[in-house]
C-alpha positions in Angstrom: 11.7 59.6 30.2 15.2 58.3 30.8 16.2 54.7 30.5 19.4 53.3 31.8 21.7 51.2 29.6 20.7 48.0 31.3 17.0 48.8 30.9 17.4 49.5 27.2 19.3 46.2 26.8 16.4 44.4 28.5 13.8 46.2 26.4 15.7 45.2 23.2 15.9 41.6 24.3 12.2 41.5 25.1 11.4 43.1 21.7 13.5 40.5 19.9 11.9 37.7 22.0 8.4 39.0 21.1 9.3 39.2 17.4 10.6 35.7 17.5 7.6 34.4 19.4 5.3 36.0 16.9 7.2 34.5 14.0 7.2 31.1 15.8 3.5 31.4 16.6 2.8 32.3 13.0 4.8 29.3 11.7 3.1 27.0 14.2 -0.3 28.4 13.1 0.6 27.7 9.5 1.6 24.1 10.4 -1.6 23.6 12.3 -3.6 25.0 9.4 -1.9 22.6 6.9 -2.2 19.7 9.3 -5.8 20.5 10.0 -6.6 20.6 6.3 -4.9 17.3 5.6 -6.5 15.7 8.6 -9.9 16.8 7.4 -9.1 15.3 3.9 -7.8 12.0 5.4 -10.8 11.6 7.7 -12.9 11.0 4.5 -11.1 7.7 4.0 -12.8 4.9 5.9 -10.8 2.4 8.0 -11.0 -1.3 8.1 -10.3 -3.2 11.3 -7.8 -6.1 10.8 -7.9 -9.3 12.8 -4.7 -8.0 14.6 -6.9 -5.3 16.1 -5.3 -2.5 14.1 -7.1 -0.1 11.7 -6.0 0.3 8.1 -7.2 2.9 5.6 -9.2 1.3 2.8 -7.3 3.3 0.2 -3.6 2.9 -0.2 -1.1 4.5 -2.5 1.0 2.0 -4.4 4.7 2.8 -5.1 5.4 0.0 -7.6 6.4 1.0 -11.1 7.0 -1.0 -14.3 10.3 -2.9 -14.3 13.0 -1.7 -14.4 12.0 0.4 -11.4 12.9 4.1 -11.2 12.0 5.4 -7.7 13.4 8.9 -8.2 9.9 10.4 -8.4 8.5 8.5 -5.5 9.4 11.0 -2.7 7.6 14.0 -4.2 4.6 11.9 -5.2 4.2 10.6 -1.7 4.5 14.1 -0.2 1.8 15.2 -2.6 -0.4 12.2 -1.6 0.0 13.1 2.1 -1.1 16.6 1.4 -4.2 15.3 -0.4 -5.0 13.0 2.5 -3.5 9.6 1.9 -2.4 7.8 5.0 -1.7 4.3 3.7 1.4 3.5 1.5 2.3 0.2 0.0 5.9 -0.7 -0.9 8.1 -3.8 -1.1 11.7 -4.8 -1.3 11.3 -5.6 -5.0 10.0 -2.1 -5.8 13.1 -0.3 -4.6 10.8 2.4 -3.2 11.3 1.8 0.5 14.0 4.5 0.9 12.2 7.3 -0.9 9.0 6.4 0.9 10.7 6.7 4.2 12.4 10.0 3.2 9.0 11.4 2.2 7.3 10.5 5.4 10.1 12.0 7.4 9.9 15.1 5.3 6.1 15.3 5.9 6.7 15.2 9.6 9.3 18.1 9.4 6.9 20.1 7.2 4.1 19.6 9.7 1.9 17.8 7.2 1.5 15.0 9.8 2.2 15.0 13.5 4.4 11.8 13.5 5.1 8.6 11.6 2.3 7.0 13.7 -0.3 8.7 11.5 0.9 6.7 8.5 0.1 3.0 7.7 3.0 1.4 5.9 2.9 -2.0 4.2 5.9 -3.7 2.8 6.6 -7.2 1.4 9.4 -9.8 1.7 10.6 -11.0 -1.7 11.0 -14.6 -2.8 14.8 -14.5 -2.4 14.4 -13.9 1.3 11.6 -16.4 1.9 13.7 -18.7 4.1 13.1 -19.1 7.9 16.6 -17.7 8.7 16.3 -14.7 6.3 12.9 -13.3 7.2 14.1 -11.3 10.2 17.2 -9.8 8.5 15.0 -8.9 5.5 12.6 -7.0 7.7 15.4 -5.3 9.5 16.8 -4.2 6.1 13.4 -2.8 5.1 13.1 -0.9 8.4 16.6 0.6 7.8 15.5 1.6 4.3 12.3 3.3 5.6 14.1 4.8 8.6 11.4 3.4 10.9 11.2 1.2 14.0 8.2 -0.8 12.8 5.9 -1.6 9.9 2.1 -1.7 10.2 1.9 -4.7 7.9 4.5 -7.1 6.5 3.5 -9.5 3.7 4.9 -12.6 2.0 5.0 -11.2 -1.6 4.6 -14.6 -3.4 3.9 -18.2 -2.3 7.3 -19.4 -3.5 11.0 -19.2 -2.6 13.8 -18.3 -5.1 17.5 -18.9 -4.5 18.9 -16.2 -2.3 20.3 -13.1 -3.9 19.3 -9.6 -4.9 15.6 -9.3 -5.8 15.0 -9.1 -9.5 12.7 -9.9 -12.4 12.2 -11.9 -14.5 12.7 -15.0 -12.3 14.7 -17.9 -13.7 12.7 -21.2 -13.6 15.7 -23.2 -12.2 16.0 -20.8 -9.3 12.4 -21.5 -8.0 12.5 -23.8 -5.0 9.9 -25.3 -2.7 9.0 -22.9 0.1 9.2 -24.0 3.8 6.0 -22.2 4.4 5.7 -23.3 8.0 9.2 -22.1 8.8 8.8 -18.9 7.0 5.5 -18.1 8.7 6.9 -18.9 12.1 9.6 -16.4 11.4 7.0 -13.8 10.3 5.1 -14.5 13.6 8.4 -13.9 15.5 8.7 -10.5 13.8 5.3 -9.5 15.0 6.0 -10.7 18.5 9.2 -8.6 18.5 7.1 -5.5 17.7 8.8 -5.0 14.3 5.5 -5.2 12.5 2.0 -4.7 13.9 0.5 -7.3 11.6 1.5 -9.9 9.1 -0.1 -11.3 6.0 0.4 -12.7 2.5 0.0 -11.8 -1.1 -1.0 -13.8 -4.1 -2.3 -16.7 -2.0 -5.2 -18.8 -3.1 -7.5 -20.9 -0.8 -5.4 -24.1 -1.1 -2.3 -22.3 0.1 -4.1 -20.4 2.8 -5.6 -23.7 4.1 -2.1 -25.1 4.3 -0.9 -22.1 6.2 -3.8 -22.0 8.7 -3.1 -25.6 9.7 -0.1 -24.5 11.7 -0.4 -20.7 12.0 -0.5 -19.4 15.6 -1.2 -15.9 14.2 -3.5 -15.9 11.3 -2.7 -13.7 8.3 -4.3 -10.3 8.7 -4.4 -9.5 5.0 -4.2 -11.3 1.6 -3.2 -8.9 -1.1 -4.2 -10.1 -4.5 -5.2 -8.8 -7.9 -9.0 -7.9 -7.9 -10.9 -5.6 -10.3 -14.1 -5.8 -12.3 -12.5 -8.1 -14.9 -10.9 -10.4 -12.3 -13.3 -10.5 -9.4 -12.0 -13.6 -7.5 -15.4 -14.2 -5.8 -14.4 -17.6 -4.4 -11.2 -16.3 -2.9 -13.0 -13.4 -1.3 -15.6 -15.6 0.3 -12.9 -17.9 1.6 -11.0 -15.1 3.2 -14.1 -13.6 4.7 -15.0 -16.9 6.3 -11.5 -17.1 7.8 -11.3 -13.5 9.0 -8.6 -12.5 6.5 -9.1 -9.1 5.0 -8.6 -8.8 1.2 -6.7 -5.9 -0.3 -6.7 -5.5 -4.1 -3.7 -4.6 -6.2 -4.1 -3.6 -9.8 -7.6 -2.4 -9.0 -7.7 -0.6 -12.4 -6.4 -3.4 -14.4 -2.6 -3.0 -13.9 0.1 -2.3 -16.4 2.0 -4.2 -18.9 -0.9 -6.1 -20.6 -0.2 -7.0 -24.2 -3.8 -6.4 -25.4 -4.6 -3.1 -23.6 -6.3 -2.7 -20.3 -9.6 -4.6 -20.0 -10.8 -2.5 -17.1 -10.1 0.9 -18.5 -11.3 -0.2 -22.0 -14.6 -1.8 -20.7 -17.7 -0.5 -22.4 -19.8 -1.7 -19.4 -17.8 0.3 -17.0 -17.7 3.3 -19.3 -21.5 3.4 -19.6 -21.9 3.1 -15.8 -19.3 5.9 -15.3 -21.2 8.2 -17.7 -24.5 7.6 -15.9 -23.0 8.8 -12.6 -20.8 11.5 -14.0 -17.7 9.6 -12.8 -14.6 8.1 -14.4 -14.1 4.4 -15.1 -11.4 4.4 -12.4 -13.8 5.8 -9.8 -16.5 3.2 -10.7 -14.0 0.4 -10.4 -12.7 1.6 -7.0 -16.3 2.2 -5.8 -17.2 -1.3 -6.8 -14.3 -2.7 -4.8 -15.2 -0.6 -1.7 -18.8 -1.9 -1.9 -17.4 -5.4 -2.0 -15.7 -4.8 1.3 -12.3 -4.9 -0.3 -9.6 -2.3 0.4 -7.2 -1.4 -2.4 -3.8 -0.1 -3.3 -3.9 2.1 -6.4 -0.8 3.6 -8.0 -0.6 7.0 -9.6 1.9 9.8 -9.2 -0.3 12.4 -10.7 -2.0 14.8 -8.3 -5.3 15.0 -10.2 -5.7 11.2 -10.3 -4.6 10.9 -6.7 -7.5 13.2 -5.8 -10.0 11.5 -8.1 -9.2 8.1 -6.5 -10.5 9.5 -3.1 -13.7 10.9 -4.6 -15.6 7.6 -4.3 -17.2 7.7 -0.9 -20.2 10.2 -1.3 -22.1 8.2 -3.9 -23.2 4.6 -4.6 -23.6 2.1 -7.4 -27.1 0.9 -8.2 -28.3 -2.7 -8.0 -28.4 -2.6 -11.8 -24.8 -1.4 -11.9 -23.8 -4.4 -9.9 -25.6 -6.8 -12.1 -23.8 -5.3 -15.2 -20.4 -5.5 -13.5 -21.1 -9.1 -12.4 -21.7 -10.0 -16.1 -18.3 -8.8 -17.3 -16.3 -11.7 -18.7 -13.5 -12.6 -16.4 -9.9 -12.4 -17.6 -7.3 -14.2 -15.4 -4.0 -12.3 -15.0 -0.8 -14.2 -15.7 1.1 -12.0 -13.3 4.8 -13.1 -13.6 7.1 -13.7 -16.5 9.9 -16.3 -15.9 12.8 -17.5 -17.9 12.7 -21.3 -18.5 15.7 -23.6 -18.3 15.8 -23.6 -22.1 16.1 -19.8 -22.1 12.6 -19.1 -23.4 10.2 -16.7 -21.8 6.8 -17.8 -20.4 4.1 -16.4 -18.2 2.9 -18.2 -15.0 0.5 -17.3 -12.3 2.0 -18.0 -8.9 -1.5 -17.8 -7.4 -2.0 -21.3 -8.7 1.0 -22.7 -6.9 
């Protein structure tokens, strides 16, 4: 059979096209395979509906690290977490992790691990140095630039105080703490939500007294109050108050947190260890399961794949009534969360939740 030159040219073009199509189809199938696997993993994480009407995964990955913060490892850890099934990530201006988090999410989209940024729930927080009515919007815009995003899912006031404007840093100097214009700051937060720059707004480290003050003038109620909660600091009164007001509670330091002088009372608890052994689980899994059964979502920080996976393995078993009675009997240890430098130059610990 004889082919003319033009016919051969067409045949070669068609062969090349078919080869490219096959490669493209194979690449797309691999993407769908990865995406399907991740979707199946993430579907195991229950969602909670916020008063804003939006859903939030009950498990979030925290990106805070001990001060001074070193966010270099954040990007790879977030990508690993997305592969495992995490869809909720918690950051803040103070953590210096917004940029690597945004880069990781963009990379996950390029890799086909997720279809789009819309599949991820992102929480960030405004630091005390920007807690002034005129600084809230610029602070959120800076956060969005860091994240390379058009909007947040949740924006929180990090602490119920204001500090003199400047770069976010720790420890805070006592003389730089000023009275917060809570009404003005909250109105600015509400404006951010109305502009579509965040789907929901909330607070962190607020106790009932401060929440009551806020609710007197709020046109949009806080969707979330993120506070420290774990088996050794259960905050029952606060949780009941928030439930009554329709404010969802998210726990940070659900495993006891870092930087305690006398060890970690959660991970060192004999009560929790005995319960963990009886279920064939880890102390961390018992603590997280307890929070879930209390109706509390949580942000847990780990950059290790094994622990990231273990933190999701809490939804196919339950604590017994006896387990709950034992956990309720654990002596409570209030966390003094912040260290400040006094006017005299000495160091002291204070709990901003009391302010």
